[in-house]
C-alpha positions, 0 to 999 in steps of 0.5 A: 965783279967776282963770280958767285961760285968762287965766293961760295968756294972761298967761304966753304974753305974758310969754314972747313979751316975753322972747324978743322982747327977747332977740332984739332984743338979739342982733340989736343986738349983732351976734350974729345977722343977720336979714333985714328980711323975716324979722323982719317975718314973725316979728313979724307971726306973733307978733301974730297968734298973740297976737290969736288966743289972746286972742279964742279964749277969749271 
């Protein structure tokens, strides 16, 4: 039986991927204008959260 933490981490990763693609499409389409600093901070925060969630279960 799969570990519940692995399932949660995989679900979170897929959710972040879908939100990221939707955000990039909205930025590329011109619907949303975001400064590069804000975009960099958001990407960095997501990477840190995913890394933290991945190592927390070990």
